Z-matrix of the N, CA and C atoms (Angstrom, degrees):
N
C 1 1.443
C 2 1.530 1 107.60
N 3 1.286 2 117.42 1 127.22
C 4 1.465 3 121.70 2 178.92
C 5 1.523 4 109.57 3 -84.58
N 6 1.324 5 116.18 4 125.45
C 7 1.459 6 121.67 5 -179.29
C 8 1.522 7 109.46 6 -117.04
N 9 1.308 8 117.42 7 112.63
C 10 1.465 9 121.47 8 174.95
C 11 1.521 10 112.32 9 49.65
N 12 1.293 11 116.46 10 51.06
C 13 1.459 12 121.82 11 -174.49
C 14 1.527 13 111.91 12 -56.63
N 15 1.327 14 118.32 13 -42.78
C 16 1.463 15 120.60 14 -178.08
C 17 1.522 16 111.87 15 -68.34
N 18 1.334 17 118.31 16 -38.04
C 19 1.460 18 120.67 17 178.43
C 20 1.517 19 111.18 18 -65.27
N 21 1.325 20 117.47 19 -36.82
C 22 1.456 21 121.29 20 -177.64
C 23 1.530 22 111.52 21 -69.19
N 24 1.314 23 117.73 22 -20.22
C 25 1.458 24 120.22 23 177.97
C 26 1.523 25 111.99 24 -64.11
N 27 1.315 26 116.43 25 -24.08
C 28 1.462 27 120.93 26 -175.86
C 29 1.524 28 111.79 27 -104.55
N 30 1.320 29 117.18 28 31.61
C 31 1.457 30 121.74 29 -179.10
C 32 1.523 31 111.42 30 -69.43
N 33 1.319 32 118.80 31 -24.56
C 34 1.456 33 122.22 32 175.52
C 35 1.512 34 114.28 33 99.41
N 36 1.317 35 118.27 34 -33.72
C 37 1.461 36 121.43 35 -179.74
C 38 1.524 37 108.30 36 -160.96
N 39 1.320 38 115.27 37 172.57
C 40 1.463 39 119.12 38 178.16
C 41 1.528 40 110.74 39 -64.17
N 42 1.321 41 116.66 40 -39.73
C 43 1.462 42 120.86 41 178.40
C 44 1.512 43 111.39 42 -64.01
N 45 1.329 44 116.74 43 -41.95
C 46 1.453 45 121.05 44 177.79
C 47 1.520 46 111.69 45 -63.83
N 48 1.336 47 115.89 46 -38.37
C 49 1.461 48 120.50 47 178.79
C 50 1.530 49 110.93 48 -66.16
N 51 1.336 50 117.14 49 -38.50
C 52 1.466 51 120.54 50 178.17
C 53 1.528 52 110.12 51 -65.13
N 54 1.325 53 117.28 52 -42.91
C 55 1.462 54 120.97 53 177.85
C 56 1.522 55 111.03 54 -63.73
N 57 1.330 56 116.67 55 -41.27
C 58 1.458 57 121.48 56 177.44
C 59 1.522 58 110.29 57 -59.84
N 60 1.335 59 116.88 58 -42.37
C 61 1.461 60 121.26 59 -179.04
C 62 1.533 61 110.82 60 -64.51
N 63 1.319 62 117.10 61 -39.00
C 64 1.466 63 120.65 62 179.44
C 65 1.528 64 110.37 63 -64.50
N 66 1.316 65 116.55 64 -47.43
C 67 1.465 66 120.72 65 -179.06
C 68 1.530 67 110.60 66 -64.79
N 69 1.321 68 117.04 67 -43.94
C 70 1.468 69 120.86 68 179.56
C 71 1.529 70 110.60 69 -62.63
N 72 1.324 71 117.06 70 -39.31
C 73 1.468 72 120.58 71 178.77
C 74 1.520 73 111.22 72 -65.86
N 75 1.332 74 116.88 73 -41.50
C 76 1.467 75 119.84 74 178.31
C 77 1.524 76 111.04 75 -62.91
N 78 1.324 77 116.50 76 -42.67
C 79 1.461 78 120.39 77 -179.38
C 80 1.529 79 110.90 78 -64.31
N 81 1.314 80 117.33 79 -44.63
C 82 1.461 81 120.18 80 -179.85
C 83 1.525 82 111.19 81 -68.11
N 84 1.327 83 117.86 82 -34.84
C 85 1.459 84 120.85 83 176.64
C 86 1.522 85 110.30 84 -65.54
N 87 1.339 86 116.97 85 -37.18
C 88 1.466 87 120.51 86 175.12
C 89 1.517 88 110.36 87 -59.95
N 90 1.320 89 116.63 88 -46.78
C 91 1.461 90 120.84 89 -178.55
C 92 1.525 91 111.39 90 -61.34
N 93 1.331 92 116.28 91 -42.30
C 94 1.460 93 120.76 92 -179.37
C 95 1.525 94 110.94 93 -63.59
N 96 1.340 95 116.41 94 -35.63
C 97 1.461 96 121.10 95 -177.64
C 98 1.522 97 113.05 96 -91.76
N 99 1.322 98 118.26 97 6.92
C 100 1.454 99 121.87 98 177.29
C 101 1.517 100 114.09 99 71.59
N 102 1.332 101 117.04 100 30.05
C 103 1.463 102 122.51 101 -179.55
C 104 1.525 103 108.19 102 -107.11
N 105 1.326 104 117.20 103 138.19
C 106 1.461 105 121.81 104 176.48
C 107 1.528 106 108.36 105 -67.87
N 108 1.351 107 118.97 106 113.95
C 109 1.466 108 121.43 107 -175.77
C 110 1.533 109 113.75 108 -59.68
N 111 1.329 110 117.73 109 -38.55
C 112 1.464 111 120.10 110 -178.83
C 113 1.533 112 110.88 111 -67.24
N 114 1.308 113 117.32 112 -44.31
C 115 1.467 114 120.74 113 178.63
C 116 1.529 115 110.34 114 -65.50
N 117 1.334 116 116.44 115 -39.20
C 118 1.462 117 120.63 116 179.14
C 119 1.527 118 110.83 117 -62.72
N 120 1.338 119 116.30 118 -50.16
C 121 1.473 120 119.73 119 -177.85
C 122 1.519 121 111.06 120 -62.63
N 123 1.328 122 117.53 121 -38.72
C 124 1.456 123 121.31 122 178.56
C 125 1.528 124 110.86 123 -62.85
N 126 1.324 125 116.29 124 -47.31
C 127 1.458 126 120.82 125 179.82
C 128 1.528 127 110.81 126 -66.67
N 129 1.317 128 116.87 127 -40.49
C 130 1.465 129 121.90 128 179.37
C 131 1.523 130 111.21 129 -59.87
N 132 1.326 131 116.78 130 -49.57
C 133 1.461 132 120.30 131 -179.09
C 134 1.526 133 111.50 132 -65.17
N 135 1.324 134 116.96 133 -37.03
C 136 1.467 135 120.35 134 177.49
C 137 1.524 136 110.61 135 -63.21
N 138 1.326 137 117.19 136 -44.19
C 139 1.465 138 120.43 137 179.50
C 140 1.521 139 111.80 138 -65.36
N 141 1.327 140 117.68 139 -38.48
C 142 1.469 141 120.64 140 179.04
C 143 1.527 142 110.35 141 -65.01
N 144 1.329 143 116.68 142 -44.87
C 145 1.460 144 121.26 143 179.71
C 146 1.529 145 110.73 144 -64.20
N 147 1.333 146 117.28 145 -36.54
C 148 1.457 147 121.62 146 -179.46
C 149 1.522 148 112.97 147 -75.86
N 150 1.338 149 118.03 148 -1.46
C 151 1.461 150 121.32 149 174.33
C 152 1.511 151 115.51 150 92.02
N 153 1.328 152 116.98 151 37.97
C 154 1.462 153 120.57 152 176.92
C 155 1.529 154 108.93 153 -58.05
N 156 1.325 155 116.78 154 139.16
C 157 1.453 156 121.22 155 -177.15
C 158 1.524 157 111.55 156 -68.62
N 159 1.333 158 116.11 157 135.24
C 160 1.458 159 121.40 158 179.02
C 161 1.523 160 111.57 159 -65.90
N 162 1.318 161 117.29 160 -23.04
C 163 1.462 162 120.52 161 179.86
C 164 1.527 163 112.41 162 -75.28
N 165 1.333 164 117.41 163 -9.56
C 166 1.461 165 121.63 164 -179.03
C 167 1.535 166 111.45 165 -115.80
N 168 1.317 167 117.32 166 42.27
C 169 1.461 168 121.22 167 -178.62
C 170 1.525 169 112.76 168 -65.12
N 171 1.329 170 117.36 169 -28.92
C 172 1.470 171 120.07 170 -179.92
C 173 1.528 172 111.88 171 -58.67
N 174 1.328 173 117.48 172 -29.77
C 175 1.459 174 121.46 173 179.82
C 176 1.525 175 112.49 174 -69.97
N 177 1.330 176 116.84 175 -18.23
C 178 1.460 177 120.83 176 -176.78
C 179 1.526 178 113.59 177 -95.79
N 180 1.306 179 117.58 178 -3.06
C 181 1.460 180 120.31 179 -177.19
C 182 1.523 181 110.66 180 -76.53
N 183 1.338 182 117.35 181 150.67
C 184 1.471 183 120.82 182 -176.55
C 185 1.526 184 113.97 183 -56.56
N 186 1.322 185 118.68 184 -35.80
C 187 1.462 186 119.69 185 -178.32
C 188 1.522 187 111.86 186 -70.42
N 189 1.329 188 118.08 187 -17.54
C 190 1.461 189 120.67 188 175.69
C 191 1.534 190 110.84 189 -75.78
N 192 1.339 191 117.10 190 -20.24
C 193 1.464 192 122.13 191 179.43
C 194 1.519 193 112.37 192 -88.88
N 195 1.317 194 117.33 193 -15.69
C 196 1.466 195 121.00 194 -176.61
C 197 1.516 196 110.24 195 -64.45
N 198 1.316 197 115.93 196 135.97
C 199 1.462 198 121.72 197 178.07
C 200 1.529 199 108.46 198 -79.37
N 201 1.321 200 117.68 199 132.34
C 202 1.469 201 119.13 200 178.64
C 203 1.531 202 110.30 201 -64.47
N 204 1.307 203 115.21 202 141.43
C 205 1.458 204 121.51 203 179.39
C 206 1.520 205 108.47 204 -82.54
N 207 1.325 206 115.44 205 127.21
C 208 1.461 207 120.14 206 179.82
C 209 1.535 208 109.24 207 -74.12
N 210 1.300 209 115.66 208 132.41
C 211 1.456 210 120.19 209 178.26
C 212 1.518 211 109.70 210 -85.42
N 213 1.305 212 116.36 211 138.48
C 214 1.474 213 120.45 212 178.86
C 215 1.514 214 109.66 213 -84.58
N 216 1.311 215 115.60 214 145.49
C 217 1.451 216 121.24 215 176.98
C 218 1.531 217 109.17 216 -70.61
N 219 1.291 218 114.98 217 135.24
C 220 1.453 219 120.07 218 176.90
C 221 1.515 220 107.34 219 -93.06
N 222 1.341 221 116.24 220 124.00
C 223 1.467 222 118.76 221 -176.39
C 224 1.486 223 110.80 222 -106.40
């Protein structure tokens, strides 16, 4: 899936392009999982700054923020 192909052309360097790809992937993963990307990124950066353990990276992934869908009772 091509994400913002024209914007990525102006990343400035290979390192910048890799960082752009990571951020774009996180944002699109948020959208797929029904998570608000801005709220996710804000919470993610706050947790990283506050010293979140590297051994618990799974807790920081977008799908961990997704709210479970309630199943309706079949009558």
